[in-house]
C-alpha positions as CSV (number, residue, x, y, z in Angstrom):
1,M,-0.9,2.6,-28.1
2,I,-1.1,3.1,-24.2
3,E,-3.0,5.9,-24.7
4,K,-5.8,4.4,-27.2
5,M,-5.9,1.8,-24.7
6,I,-6.8,3.6,-21.9
7,Q,-9.1,5.8,-23.9
8,E,-11.1,2.8,-24.7
9,R,-11.7,1.7,-21.3
10,N,-13.6,5.3,-20.9
11,L,-12.0,5.8,-17.6
12,P,-13.1,8.9,-15.4
13,L,-10.3,11.6,-16.1
14,L,-8.4,13.0,-12.9
15,P,-9.2,16.4,-11.7
16,K,-6.4,19.3,-13.3
17,A,-4.4,21.2,-10.6
18,E,-2.3,24.6,-11.0
19,N,-0.2,23.6,-8.0
20,L,0.6,21.7,-5.1
21,E,-1.9,23.5,-3.0
22,S,-4.5,23.2,-6.0
23,W,-4.1,19.4,-6.0
24,G,-3.8,18.9,-2.2
25,K,-7.6,20.0,-2.3
26,K,-8.8,18.1,-5.1
27,R,-6.5,15.0,-3.6
28,Q,-8.6,15.5,-0.5
29,K,-12.0,15.1,-2.1
30,I,-10.8,12.0,-4.0
31,L,-9.4,10.3,-0.9
32,E,-13.1,11.3,0.6
33,T,-15.1,9.9,-2.3
34,L,-13.0,6.4,-2.4
35,C,-13.1,5.9,1.3
36,Y,-16.5,6.6,1.3
37,E,-17.6,4.6,-1.7
38,E,-15.1,1.6,-1.1
39,Y,-12.8,1.2,1.6
40,G,-15.0,2.8,4.3
41,E,-14.6,5.8,6.5
42,P,-11.1,5.9,8.0
43,V,-10.3,4.8,11.4
44,P,-9.7,7.5,13.7
45,A,-6.0,8.0,15.0
46,P,-6.0,7.3,18.5
47,E,-5.9,9.2,21.6
48,Q,-2.8,8.0,22.7
49,L,-0.3,5.5,21.8
50,F,1.9,3.3,23.9
51,V,5.1,1.2,22.8
52,Q,6.4,-1.3,24.8
53,V,9.4,-3.5,23.8
54,S,8.8,-7.4,24.7
55,E,11.8,-8.8,23.2
56,S,15.2,-7.6,22.1
57,I,17.7,-9.7,20.4
58,P,20.9,-7.6,19.5
59,G,23.8,-8.3,16.9
60,I,21.1,-10.9,15.1
61,L,22.0,-11.8,11.5
62,A,25.5,-12.7,12.3
63,G,26.1,-9.8,14.1
64,K,24.7,-6.9,11.3
65,A,21.3,-6.3,12.8
66,D,19.3,-5.9,15.7
67,Y,16.2,-7.7,16.3
68,T,12.9,-6.2,18.5
69,K,9.5,-7.1,19.5
70,L,7.0,-4.2,20.2
71,V,4.0,-3.9,21.4
72,L,1.6,-1.0,20.1
73,T,-1.2,-0.3,22.2
74,A,-3.3,2.6,20.6
75,Q,-6.5,4.4,22.9
76,L,-9.3,4.8,20.8
77,P,-12.7,6.0,22.1
78,G,-14.1,2.4,22.0
79,G,-11.1,1.1,24.2
80,E,-7.7,-0.1,23.9
81,F,-6.4,-2.3,21.4
82,S,-2.7,-3.5,21.0
83,F,-0.9,-5.3,18.4
84,P,2.5,-6.7,17.9
85,V,5.2,-5.4,15.6
86,H,8.3,-6.8,14.4
87,A,11.8,-4.6,14.3
88,M,14.8,-5.6,12.2
89,V,17.2,-2.7,11.7
90,P,20.9,-2.8,10.5
91,R,23.4,-1.7,12.3
92,S,24.9,1.3,10.9
93,K,26.7,4.9,12.0
94,T,23.8,6.7,10.1
95,P,20.1,6.7,10.0
96,V,18.9,4.0,7.6
97,P,15.5,4.4,5.6
98,A,13.0,1.7,6.4
99,F,9.9,-0.5,5.2
100,V,6.5,-0.9,6.8
101,F,5.4,-4.0,5.7
102,L,2.0,-5.5,6.1
103,N,2.6,-9.6,6.0
104,F,0.4,-12.6,6.1
105,N,2.0,-13.7,9.4
106,S,4.6,-12.3,11.9
107,R,7.2,-14.5,11.2
108,V,10.8,-12.8,10.9
109,P,12.1,-13.5,8.8
110,D,9.7,-15.5,6.4
111,F,8.9,-16.5,2.8
112,Y,7.5,-12.9,1.8
113,L,10.0,-11.3,4.2
114,P,14.0,-11.7,3.3
115,S,14.9,-10.0,6.4
116,E,18.8,-10.6,6.2
117,E,18.7,-9.2,2.5
118,I,16.7,-5.7,3.2
119,C,19.2,-5.3,5.8
120,D,22.1,-6.0,3.9
121,G,20.6,-3.5,1.6
122,G,20.7,-0.8,3.9
123,F,17.2,-0.6,4.9
124,A,15.2,-1.4,8.5
125,V,12.1,-3.6,8.0
126,F,9.1,-2.8,10.8
127,S,6.4,-5.8,10.0
128,F,3.4,-7.2,11.3
129,G,0.7,-9.7,10.7
130,Y,-2.4,-8.4,9.6
131,E,-4.6,-10.8,11.2
132,E,-3.1,-9.8,14.5
133,V,-5.0,-6.5,13.7
134,T,-8.2,-8.0,12.8
135,P,-8.9,-11.3,11.2
136,D,-9.7,-11.8,7.7
137,N,-13.3,-12.6,7.3
138,D,-16.5,-10.8,8.0
139,D,-16.4,-10.9,12.1
140,F,-16.4,-7.3,13.0
141,S,-16.2,-8.1,16.6
142,A,-12.6,-9.4,17.1
143,G,-9.5,-7.4,16.9
144,L,-9.7,-3.7,16.0
145,A,-13.1,-3.9,14.5
146,G,-14.4,-5.0,17.9
147,V,-13.8,-1.6,19.1
148,L,-14.9,0.5,16.5
149,G,-18.7,0.3,17.2
150,P,-21.6,-1.2,15.2
151,R,-21.4,-1.2,11.3
152,T,-22.8,1.2,8.8
153,G,-23.2,1.2,5.1
154,H,-19.8,3.2,4.5
155,S,-18.1,1.8,8.1
156,A,-14.6,0.7,7.7
157,G,-13.5,-2.4,6.0
158,K,-11.1,-4.6,7.0
159,I,-8.6,-3.2,4.5
160,S,-9.2,0.1,6.1
161,M,-8.3,-1.0,9.4
162,W,-5.2,-2.8,8.5
163,A,-3.9,0.0,6.4
164,W,-4.6,1.9,10.2
165,A,-2.2,-0.1,11.6
166,A,0.2,0.4,9.3
167,M,0.1,4.1,10.0
168,R,0.2,3.6,13.7
169,V,3.6,1.5,13.3
170,M,4.5,5.1,11.1
171,D,3.8,7.0,14.0
172,Y,6.4,4.9,16.1
173,V,8.9,4.9,13.2
174,S,8.8,8.8,12.7
175,Q,10.0,9.1,16.5
176,L,13.1,6.9,15.8
177,S,16.5,8.7,15.8
178,F,18.2,5.9,14.1
179,I,15.7,6.0,11.2
180,D,15.8,8.5,8.1
181,T,12.1,9.2,8.9
182,R,11.8,11.2,5.4
183,R,12.7,7.9,3.8
184,V,10.0,5.7,5.0
185,A,8.2,3.0,2.6
186,V,4.8,1.3,3.0
187,V,4.8,-2.4,1.4
188,G,2.1,-5.2,0.7
189,H,1.3,-7.8,-1.4
190,S,-2.0,-8.6,-3.0
191,R,-4.4,-8.0,-0.6
192,L,-2.1,-6.3,1.9
193,G,-0.7,-4.6,-1.7
194,K,-4.3,-3.0,-1.5
195,T,-3.8,-2.0,1.9
196,A,-0.5,-0.9,1.5
197,L,-2.0,1.6,-1.5
198,L,-4.7,2.9,0.9
199,A,-2.3,3.4,3.8
200,G,-0.1,5.7,1.5
201,A,-3.4,7.4,0.3
202,L,-4.1,8.3,4.1
203,D,-0.5,9.1,5.6
204,P,1.5,11.3,3.6
205,R,4.4,10.5,6.1
206,F,5.0,7.2,3.3
207,A,7.9,8.6,1.0
208,L,7.2,5.9,-1.1
209,V,3.8,3.3,-1.2
210,I,4.7,-0.1,-2.8
211,S,1.7,-2.4,-4.6
212,N,2.9,-5.4,-5.0
213,E,0.2,-7.4,-7.4
214,S,-2.7,-5.8,-5.5
215,G,-5.0,-6.3,-8.6
216,S,-8.8,-5.9,-8.3
217,C,-9.5,-2.7,-6.5
218,G,-6.1,-2.2,-5.9
219,A,-3.8,-1.1,-8.7
220,A,-5.6,-2.8,-11.2
221,L,-7.9,-0.8,-13.2
222,S,-11.6,-1.9,-12.8
223,R,-13.2,-1.4,-16.1
224,A,-12.7,-4.0,-18.5
225,K,-10.4,-5.4,-15.9
226,K,-9.6,-9.6,-16.8
227,G,-9.4,-11.9,-13.8
228,E,-11.1,-10.8,-10.6
229,N,-13.8,-8.2,-10.9
230,I,-15.7,-6.3,-8.3
231,E,-18.7,-8.4,-8.4
232,R,-15.9,-11.6,-7.6
233,I,-14.6,-10.0,-4.9
234,T,-17.1,-8.4,-3.1
235,S,-18.9,-11.9,-2.9
236,V,-16.0,-13.4,-1.8
237,F,-14.3,-11.1,0.4
238,P,-17.2,-8.4,1.3
239,H,-15.5,-7.7,4.9
240,W,-12.5,-5.8,2.8
241,F,-15.0,-3.2,2.1
242,C,-17.7,-0.8,3.1
243,P,-21.2,-2.5,2.5
244,A,-22.0,-0.1,0.0
245,F,-19.3,-0.7,-2.3
246,A,-21.3,-4.1,-3.4
247,K,-23.5,-1.8,-5.6
248,Y,-20.7,-1.7,-8.2
249,A,-20.8,-5.1,-9.1
250,E,-21.2,-5.6,-12.6
251,R,-21.3,-2.0,-12.8
252,E,-18.0,-0.8,-13.1
253,K,-18.9,1.8,-15.5
254,S,-21.2,3.6,-13.0
255,L,-18.0,4.1,-10.8
256,P,-17.3,8.1,-10.0
257,F,-13.4,7.1,-9.9
258,D,-11.2,4.1,-11.0
259,Q,-8.4,2.9,-9.2
260,H,-5.5,5.5,-11.0
261,F,-7.3,7.5,-8.4
262,L,-6.0,5.8,-5.9
263,L,-2.9,5.6,-7.8
264,A,-2.7,9.0,-8.3
265,L,-3.1,10.1,-4.3
266,T,0.7,9.4,-3.9
267,A,1.3,12.4,-5.9
268,P,3.8,14.2,-5.5
269,R,5.9,11.5,-3.8
270,W,7.1,8.1,-5.2
271,L,4.9,5.1,-6.3
272,Y,6.1,1.2,-7.3
273,V,3.5,-1.3,-8.8
274,G,4.9,-4.9,-8.9
275,S,3.1,-7.3,-11.5
276,A,3.7,-10.4,-12.6
277,A,3.2,-12.0,-16.1
278,E,1.2,-15.4,-15.1
279,D,-0.6,-13.5,-12.4
280,L,-4.0,-13.0,-14.7
281,W,-6.6,-13.2,-12.0
282,A,-4.8,-10.1,-10.8
283,D,-4.2,-8.4,-14.5
284,P,-0.9,-7.4,-14.9
285,V,-2.1,-5.3,-18.3
286,S,-4.8,-3.4,-16.0
287,E,-1.9,-2.8,-13.1
288,F,0.2,-1.1,-15.8
289,L,-2.3,1.2,-17.6
290,S,-3.7,2.2,-14.6
291,C,0.2,3.5,-13.7
292,A,0.0,5.1,-17.0
293,A,-3.3,6.5,-16.1
294,A,-2.0,8.1,-12.7
295,S,0.6,9.9,-14.5
296,A,-1.3,12.5,-15.0
297,A,-1.3,13.6,-11.3
298,W,2.4,13.9,-11.5
299,E,3.0,15.5,-14.8
300,Q,0.3,18.4,-14.1
301,L,2.8,19.3,-11.0
302,G,5.7,19.3,-13.7
303,M,7.1,16.2,-12.6
304,K,8.1,12.7,-14.5
305,G,5.2,10.5,-13.5
306,F,5.4,7.1,-15.7
307,C,8.0,6.5,-17.9
308,T,7.4,3.8,-20.6
309,P,7.8,3.1,-24.2
310,D,4.4,3.5,-25.9
311,R,3.8,-0.6,-25.6
312,L,3.0,-3.1,-23.2
313,P,5.7,-4.3,-20.9
314,Q,7.9,-7.1,-22.1
315,E,8.2,-9.7,-19.3
316,G,11.0,-9.0,-16.8
317,E,11.1,-5.3,-17.9
318,C,11.5,-2.7,-15.1
319,L,10.7,1.0,-15.3
320,T,11.9,3.0,-13.0
321,E,12.8,6.7,-14.5
322,G,10.0,8.8,-13.0
323,H,7.8,9.0,-9.9
324,I,6.2,5.4,-11.1
325,G,8.3,2.7,-10.9
326,Y,6.5,-0.5,-12.3
327,H,8.4,-4.0,-13.2
328,L,6.7,-7.2,-14.7
329,R,8.5,-10.0,-13.1
330,S,8.2,-13.4,-14.8
331,G,6.1,-16.2,-12.9
332,E,3.1,-16.2,-10.6
333,H,1.2,-14.4,-7.4
334,Y,3.9,-14.2,-5.4
335,L,6.1,-11.7,-2.9
336,S,9.6,-12.8,-4.3
337,R,13.3,-11.6,-3.2
338,E,13.4,-10.4,-7.0
339,D,10.6,-7.9,-6.4
340,W,12.3,-7.0,-3.1
341,Q,15.5,-6.6,-4.8
342,K,13.3,-4.2,-7.1
343,F,12.1,-2.3,-4.6
344,M,15.2,-1.9,-2.9
345,Q,16.8,-0.6,-6.1
346,F,14.1,2.2,-6.8
347,F,14.1,3.3,-3.0
348,R,17.8,4.0,-3.2
349,G,16.7,7.0,-6.0
350,I,14.7,8.2,-3.5
351,R,16.3,11.2,-1.4
352,S,13.4,13.4,-0.3
353,I,9.6,14.3,-0.5
């Protein structure tokens, strides 16, 4: 049933690879195409990255964790750029795994960020508010966008800029002795779920990539998608993408890729996609089928990709046997504590890349 549904969408096939070395070369070509055609050319890594502690509260959360507010300053060809990062780290005698979380604001905790539950689960979380990197609008003179120079048809969109920030947080996290740096996940919801997928594609240091209800131009297939489509998203949010991407509005069949290519770029690492049954704008069926189509990237490397019964998922179902995890939560578009608990449960099974 699932294979038939995928075939009916006439998706482009992932390139075949005989081994990790072969996949690495083909993966790079896919990444270059996705950046050039959809998200824009990646923002370069900084020449230098400076870290300053601006606030520290030890023994927070009833003495179970330590909180630190940091300011990361990147030296780029166009000038310096700084943004704040919030670290909540559980007290532990051994290094702990961590989430790099792209949030809609900087509050810690937050509706989308249950800090105490995450720390109680044994995980650290490093979060930042996405608009403190660059505003979510078509102003390319403010924030990070303001130091990148003039726009061209294939210049970085805002999603690419927010992904760059997540990678800079990873630069910092990767140097910490109290973090298990082999087990760091990047996670985001909605537009920031799209961003997490791109950050994970660009940066193989993320062992796990988590996209929650990212929908159009995120985890969901573009061909035959219900709800939001390329025409709608590039009309309302053109700044998220490179200008050239708008040419595919109402022309999804002409795309040289589909979004399962983006999911496949996580291979051979771990991927998790969360959907919600009533989130019809994101289209959970297209998110689920994208996971199934991306599974070939792992399978050709002799790994378990997406392990699912040959049917659409049932509400409340959680599929976690392979390198691709998936759940279909009841309810609407939201990043809930239930979602976080499922992320943590999947993450606990990851030991190494």
